[in-house]
C-alpha positions, -999 to +999 in steps of 0.1 A: -039+453-051-029+421-035-051+392-040-064+378-007-053+342+001-080+317+006-081+303+041-068+267+044-102+257+061-120+267+029-100+246+006-117+215-009-088+193+004-097+204+038-135+200+033-133+166+016-120+145+047-146+162+069-174+154+046-160+119+041-161+112+079-196+127+083-208+105+054-190+075+071-209+081+104-243+084+087-240+053+064-222+030+089-241-002+094-268+007+069-278-013+039-275+012+010-294+014-023-279+022-057-281+059-054-265+062-019-237+037-031-229+060-060-228+090-036-205+073-013-183+063-041-179+099-052-170+110-016-146+080-013-129+093-045-126+129-031-112+115+002-086+096-016-074+127-037-074+149-005-052+121+013-027+123-017-025+160-013-019+160+024+007+133+021+025+153-004+025+183+019+040+164+047+066+147+023+076+181+012+081+194+046+100+163+062+119+152+030+128+118+018+128+090+027+105+100+057+077+115+035+071+082+017+074+064+050+046+085+065+020+076+038+031+038+037+027+033+074-004+054+079-023+035+051-010+002+063-020+008+099-056+016+088-055-013+063-048-036+094-078-021+114-099-028+082-088-064+080-093-072+118-126-054+118-138-076+088-126-107+102-142-102+136-177-094+120-172-119+090-169-153+107-156-183+091-158-170+055-131-145+063-106-171+073-084-163+043-090-126+042-058-115+058-037-136+033-057-124+002-056-088+012-018-088+021-009-108-010-030-085-031-012-055-015+023-070-024+014-077-059-002-043-065+028-024-049+057-045-061+043-048-097+015-022-102+028+008-085+064-002-092+058-007-131+037+024-134+064+044-116+090+031-140+068+037-170+059+073-161+096+078-153+107+069-187+083+094-204+109+122-195+140+101-201+148+071-221+156+053-188+142+057-153+171+061-129+170+050-091+194+038-063+198+001-067+214-003-032+182+009-012+158-004-037+174-038-038+175-041-001+140-032+002+129-058-024+149-085-004+132-077+028+098-079+010+107-113-004+118-125+030+089-113+048+064-128+023+082-161+024+081-162+061+044-152+065+026-163+033+046-193+018+057-213+047+025-220+061+016-239+030+044-264+038+043-267+077+027-299+091+019-289+125-015-279+115-038-294+087-042-270+057-023-238+051-021-226+087+005-219+113+005-233+148+003-206+175+040-210+181+049-207+143+025-177+140+042-160+171+076-165+156+066-151+122+050-121+138+082-113+158+105-119+128+083-096+108+084-068+134+123-072+136+128-070+099+105-042+094+121-023+124+156-028+111+145-017+077+132+014+089+162+023+109+184+016+078+162+038+056+158+068+078+190+067+099+220+045+090+218+046+052+194+073+043+213+082+012+204+048-003+169+058-006+173+094-021+167+101-058+198+099-079+210+115-112+222+098-144+256+096-129+243+078-099+251+106-075+225+115-049+206+146-061+205+178-039+172+183-024+174+220-021+149+225-049+126+201-034+125+219-001+124+254-014+092+272-004+083+242+019+051+243+039+052+258+075+051+236+106+014+247+112+003+236+077+022+205+080+007+197+112-029+204+098-021+183+068-009+154+088-041+154+108-062+157+078-041+129+061-051+106+089-087+117+089-088+111+051-073+077+054-097+065+081-126+077+059-112+059+028-109+026+048-142+031+065-161+041+033-143+010+016-160-012+042-194+006+038-190-002+001-180-037+006-215-053+005-219-037-029-184-048-038-193-084-028-226-083-047-209-071-077-181-097-074-206-125-069-227-113-099-196-114-121-191-150-110-156-143-094-145-161-063-150-145-028-113-140-024-115-115-051-130-091-027-097-088-008-082-076-042-108-049-046-104-037-011-066-037-014-070-016-047-091+010-029-070+012+000-038+015-019-051+041-042-037+072-024-001+056-025-007+049-062-015+085-071+012+099-048+039+075-065+027+085-101+029+121-091+066+117-078+074+097-111+062+124-133+085+149-114+113+127-123+116+115-086+114+078-095+132+066-063+105+084-041+080+063-061+098+030-056+103+038-018+065+042-017+059+010-036+082-013-018+078+004+016+040-002+013+045-038+005+069-042+035+047-024+059+017-043+046+033-076+058+055-064+086+026-047+106-003-067+094+009-103+104+019-093+139-016-075+143-034-106+130-013-127+154-023-107+183-060-105+171-061-142+166-063-146+204-098-134+203-108-144+168-126-179+165-121-201+136-091-209+114-066-183+102-054-193+066-022-177+056-007-200+031-007-192-004-019-216-030+007-228-058-005-203-083+001-175-059+034-188-049+045-189-086+033-153-090+052-142-058+086-159-069+083-144-104+076-110-089+107-112-067+130-127-094+119-102-122+122-074-096+158-082-088+168-083-125+150-048-128+168-033-098+203-046-103+215-021-131+200+009-112+181+019-142+151+006-162+133+010-195+097+007-206+102-029-211+109-035-176+079-013-166+056-034-190+068-067-175+059-057-141+024-043-152+017-075-172+026-095-140-001-075-122-027-080-148-019-118-146-024-115-110-059-099-112-069-121-141-060-153-122-076-140-090-109-134-109-105-167-128-084-191-107 
């Protein structure tokens, strides 16, 4: 006798985003006690796991590199909304929030997700294999975007402090959009094969197995909607938890800027899990697409949005990195280049990137 299939509406991955949104509506604007904070944290974790599931369903349907692009852009758009919301309500103390969050996102993706993907990829083989052409162009774009938007404000002289003048901010915003747009066209149209998984011999792998039994159009549409719902809930609940996060950061004696690091970690958790899952399936290229694509989207979409929002925001907008952050960024790009050029990496390179992430988190907590 055939076993009846469970309705998609009764799966936990469908219920979790809905529960998360309801929790967000109930708790928004409230000062929460210890028990509600714990409950919200549990719901937040469930929403993250549900977001990863639905992102993988969409990715399975549309294929690479579109699948990783969907999750990277979706997370980044909502991250931008969170930054703008916090800056509007936070006043002068959030002047550097955009810089802190974007830089944290770059370091987490370009070192954390990148290194974790390589480490998991080497568990099945002695080396993790990927397409150096596509990955290298992605890293070059990330480095250029970060320099234009986060390094140059430290050295410009039109404004006192690490700030852009309105004209400079407008140029950085337009340049970021152009670079990101050109990269997306390159990744999805002109040179799509540069961003597909490769085998030991460097040839692009056949995706036939990946697309066998892929979800239907209806299931994919449902997952896309639930992905967006889950991501909205993740970012919203992260904001609800932010007072508790700020209190915890202050209690530990960490600087206020560390709040941006914690929020970036929470927001990027779905991409981290999705990248880890892909690496465990020996699809390291998919993981690297997620890592560098997220870093690129984080700058390429956030800076133009902040530039537009600055018309209504009062107070200074601090974008320039301090010397320690600039050193970490330069090391990340240089070491990333050495890692990518051969088209294969060992656990040593993976550990180097993970140590760079640890250095960033430690120095953010103890500058």
